[in-house]
C-alpha positions in Angstrom: 69.7 29.8 153.5 73.1 28.3 152.5 75.8 30.2 154.6 79.3 31.9 153.2 82.2 31.8 154.9 84.1 34.9 155.9 86.9 34.0 153.8 84.8 33.0 150.9 83.3 36.3 150.4 86.7 38.1 151.7 88.2 36.4 148.6 85.6 37.0 146.0 85.4 40.6 147.2 89.1 41.1 146.9 89.4 39.2 143.6 86.7 41.8 142.1 88.4 45.2 143.7 92.0 43.6 142.2 90.4 43.3 138.8 90.4 47.1 138.7 94.1 47.6 139.4 93.3 48.6 143.0 96.4 47.6 145.2 96.8 44.8 147.2 96.7 46.9 150.6 93.7 48.8 149.3 91.7 45.6 148.2 92.3 44.2 151.8 91.1 47.3 153.4 88.1 47.6 151.5 87.3 43.8 151.3 87.4 44.0 154.9 85.3 47.0 155.7 82.5 45.5 153.6 82.8 41.6 155.1 83.1 42.8 158.2 79.9 44.9 157.9 78.0 41.7 156.4 79.5 39.7 159.4 77.5 42.4 161.9 74.5 41.3 159.5 74.2 45.0 158.4 73.5 44.0 154.5 72.6 47.3 153.5 76.5 48.6 153.9 78.2 45.4 153.3 79.2 43.6 150.1 75.8 44.9 148.4 77.8 48.0 147.9 80.8 46.1 145.6 79.1 46.5 142.3 78.5 50.3 142.6 82.2 50.9 143.5 83.9 48.5 140.9 81.8 50.6 138.2 83.5 54.1 139.7 87.0 52.3 139.6 86.3 50.8 136.3 85.2 54.4 135.2 87.5 56.5 136.8 85.5 58.3 139.2 87.1 56.4 141.7 90.6 56.3 140.8 92.2 53.1 141.7 95.6 54.8 142.0 94.3 57.5 144.5 96.2 58.0 147.4 94.8 59.8 150.3 97.2 62.5 151.9 97.3 65.0 154.5 96.6 68.1 153.4 97.3 70.3 156.5 97.5 69.4 160.1 98.5 70.6 163.5 99.5 68.1 166.5 95.8 67.0 167.3 93.9 67.9 164.0 94.4 66.9 160.5 92.8 67.9 157.2 92.7 64.8 154.6 92.2 65.1 150.8 91.1 61.3 149.6 91.8 62.4 146.2 88.5 60.7 145.1 89.3 57.3 145.9 87.3 54.8 147.8 85.9 55.9 150.9 87.1 53.0 152.7 90.5 53.6 151.9 90.3 57.4 152.8 88.7 56.7 155.8 90.8 53.8 157.3 93.4 56.3 156.7 92.0 59.0 158.4 91.0 57.0 161.6 94.4 55.7 161.7 95.7 59.2 161.6 93.4 60.1 164.1 94.4 57.4 166.3 98.0 58.0 166.2 97.3 61.8 167.1 94.8 60.7 170.0 97.4 58.1 171.3 100.1 60.7 171.5 98.1 64.0 172.6 94.8 62.3 174.2 91.8 63.7 171.9 92.5 64.3 167.9 89.8 65.4 165.2 90.6 64.2 161.8 88.5 65.2 158.5 88.4 63.7 155.0 87.1 65.5 152.0 86.8 64.6 148.5 86.4 60.8 149.1 84.0 58.1 147.7 81.3 56.9 149.5 82.3 55.5 153.2 79.8 52.8 153.7 79.4 51.3 156.9 80.7 54.5 159.7 80.8 51.9 162.2 83.5 49.9 161.1 85.6 53.1 161.2 84.6 53.9 164.8 85.3 49.9 165.5 88.8 50.6 164.3 89.5 53.1 167.3 87.6 51.0 169.9 89.8 48.0 169.0 93.1 50.6 169.4 91.5 51.3 173.2 89.9 54.7 172.1 86.3 56.0 172.2 85.5 57.4 168.7 82.7 59.4 166.9 82.5 59.3 162.9 80.1 61.4 160.5 79.8 61.5 156.9 77.6 63.2 154.8 75.8 62.6 151.4 73.9 64.1 148.5 70.7 65.4 149.8 67.8 62.5 150.3 66.0 63.5 153.3 63.8 66.1 154.4 63.8 68.6 156.7 60.6 68.9 158.9 57.9 70.9 156.6 60.1 70.4 153.4 58.6 68.8 150.3 62.3 68.1 149.0 65.3 66.5 150.8 67.3 68.9 152.2 70.5 67.0 153.6 71.9 63.7 153.0 70.9 60.5 155.4 74.5 61.6 157.1 75.7 58.5 159.3 76.8 59.2 162.7 78.5 56.4 164.5 80.3 55.8 167.7 82.1 53.0 169.3 83.3 52.5 172.9 85.7 50.1 174.4 84.8 47.6 177.1 86.8 44.7 178.4 84.9 42.7 175.8 83.0 43.4 172.7 82.7 47.6 171.9 79.5 49.3 172.5 78.7 50.5 168.8 76.0 52.6 167.6 75.8 53.5 163.7 72.9 55.2 162.5 71.7 56.9 159.6 70.2 60.6 160.7 67.2 59.7 158.3 64.3 57.7 159.8 65.9 54.8 157.8 68.8 54.3 155.6 68.1 54.6 152.2 69.3 51.3 151.3 66.7 49.7 153.3 64.1 51.0 151.3 65.8 49.8 147.9 66.1 46.6 149.6 62.3 46.7 150.7 61.1 47.7 147.4 63.4 45.0 145.7 61.8 42.3 147.7 58.4 43.3 147.1 57.7 44.4 150.4 55.8 47.5 152.0 57.4 50.1 154.0 56.2 51.7 157.1 54.4 55.3 156.4 57.4 56.8 158.9 59.8 56.2 156.2 59.3 58.7 153.2 58.2 61.8 152.6 56.2 62.3 149.1 56.3 65.1 146.5 53.3 66.6 148.3 55.1 67.0 151.9 53.1 64.0 153.1 54.2 60.4 154.4 53.9 57.7 151.7 54.2 54.1 151.5 55.2 53.8 147.8 58.8 52.8 148.0 59.2 53.1 144.1 59.2 57.0 144.5 62.5 56.9 146.2 65.0 58.8 145.7 63.5 60.6 142.4 60.0 61.7 143.9 60.4 61.3 147.2 62.7 61.5 150.2 63.6 60.1 153.6 62.0 61.3 156.5 64.5 62.6 159.0 64.6 60.6 162.3 62.7 61.9 165.2 61.8 64.8 163.1 63.5 67.8 164.0 65.9 66.3 166.3 67.2 63.7 163.4 67.0 66.9 161.3 69.5 68.6 163.7 71.8 65.9 163.7 71.9 65.4 160.1 72.7 69.3 159.8 75.6 68.7 162.8 77.1 65.9 160.7 77.6 68.1 157.4 79.2 70.7 159.4 81.7 68.3 161.1 82.4 65.9 157.8 82.0 68.9 155.3 81.9 72.5 156.0 84.8 72.7 158.4 87.4 70.8 155.7 85.9 72.9 152.9 84.3 69.6 151.4 81.4 69.5 148.8 77.9 70.1 150.6 74.5 68.9 149.9 74.0 69.1 146.6 77.4 69.6 145.7 78.0 65.8 146.3 77.5 63.4 143.5 75.4 60.0 143.7 77.7 56.9 143.7 75.0 55.2 142.6 73.3 57.3 139.5 76.1 59.1 138.2 78.3 58.6 135.3 81.0 55.8 136.3 83.3 58.6 135.5 82.4 61.1 137.9 83.7 61.7 141.5 81.0 61.5 144.2 82.9 64.0 146.6 82.0 62.7 149.9 83.6 64.0 153.1 83.8 62.7 156.8 84.9 63.2 160.6 86.7 61.4 162.9 86.9 62.1 166.2 89.0 60.0 168.8 89.7 60.2 172.7 92.4 57.7 174.1 90.9 56.5 177.3 94.4 56.2 179.1 95.5 59.7 178.4 92.1 61.0 180.8 91.8 57.7 183.2 93.1 54.4 184.5 92.2 51.7 182.2 91.2 49.4 184.9 89.2 51.8 186.8 87.4 52.4 183.6 86.9 48.8 182.7 85.4 48.5 186.3 82.9 51.3 186.0 82.1 50.3 182.3 81.1 46.7 183.7 79.2 48.4 186.4 77.3 50.6 184.2 76.9 47.6 181.7 75.5 45.1 184.4 73.1 47.9 185.3 71.4 48.2 181.9 71.5 44.5 181.7 69.4 44.1 184.8 66.9 46.6 184.1 63.6 45.2 184.2 62.1 43.9 180.8 58.9 43.5 179.0 57.2 40.2 178.7 58.9 38.2 176.3 62.4 40.6 176.6 65.2 38.4 178.4 67.4 41.4 178.5 67.7 44.9 177.9 70.8 45.0 175.1 73.3 47.8 174.3 74.2 49.3 171.1 75.7 46.6 169.0 75.2 43.9 171.0 72.9 42.2 168.9 75.6 42.7 165.9 78.3 40.8 167.4 76.0 38.0 168.4 75.3 37.8 164.6 79.2 38.2 164.1 80.1 35.4 166.4 77.4 32.9 164.6 79.1 34.4 161.2 82.4 33.5 162.2 81.7 30.2 163.4 79.2 29.1 160.6 79.5 31.7 157.9 77.3 34.5 156.7 73.7 34.0 155.8 73.3 36.6 152.8 70.1 37.7 151.5 69.1 36.7 148.0 69.5 40.8 147.0 73.0 40.7 148.5 73.8 37.8 146.3 72.1 39.4 143.4 74.3 42.0 143.5 77.4 40.1 144.3 76.4 37.9 140.9 76.3 41.2 139.1 80.3 41.7 140.2 81.2 38.9 138.5 79.3 40.1 135.2 81.0 43.5 135.7 84.7 42.2 135.7 83.8 39.4 133.4 84.5 36.0 135.5 82.2 33.2 136.1 79.7 33.2 139.0 81.6 31.2 142.0 79.3 28.5 142.9 78.5 29.5 146.5 76.9 32.5 145.0 74.4 30.6 142.6 
């Protein structure tokens, strides 16, 4: 597959966003979030999302002029209103606020309500790790995930991500609290691939392998049964209940609703400054010891080494930085749709 350079993809994504009247700073923030996610190889939450965002920006559901604002705050916490704008813009601002507070007071908890779809929660956790802080990010979404025993969706595939700074690449975990992200069901179905029986719950409350039923007639299974259900509920409380944001079915669909409707997503950002609690040199030494111990664990046949969360993704990003991103065809199709939506020619590198 022909690879696309990070600069080429960033320029195209920025160009598309700029056409909606979004400010240059917000274009850059959003493009960076989407393209850096592609570089990590997480194609379900990268630039594939752009066409839906463009429609929301054009339709007014995500006002291009929206500016997130701190609604109320204390020394170590804040509630931010995203004013229905792009989730990448609101989330980057909220995480920046949390980092500033944590650097002053050691820890911080910031919530973001009334925002757009936030995309990959891990990119905001990485924002904190690059500042030397540990972070946890949660979000909520309209229900698409069944609870154990239910026939219908009860919670969203609420994301939970954390990032841990090290002397090298951070440790990064970014998961849906569903058995699988909904985007992976769409992608498999679009590619004509079968899906595992552990991904979906059909209208009878039993597992199904028919990806075409999702989301209208099937729900995602919760990750690890009752454990994923419990974590999804935790994300709902942190992200939406505490700040007074939309919960469960009050959240809209950024894909299926009219472009003029806000989606009312929410997120939370918990940050801890390493330097406030321990000596950085000691922390790095102990972290290296922990990493080395995990790497040296005996492995099954054919496995070179036990990997840390995010390690494979950073290896992919290093290759992308040198050789470009190998975008799957389903992502390229969505990017060609972007050109149609804004009325421009499809770039040669996407043909």
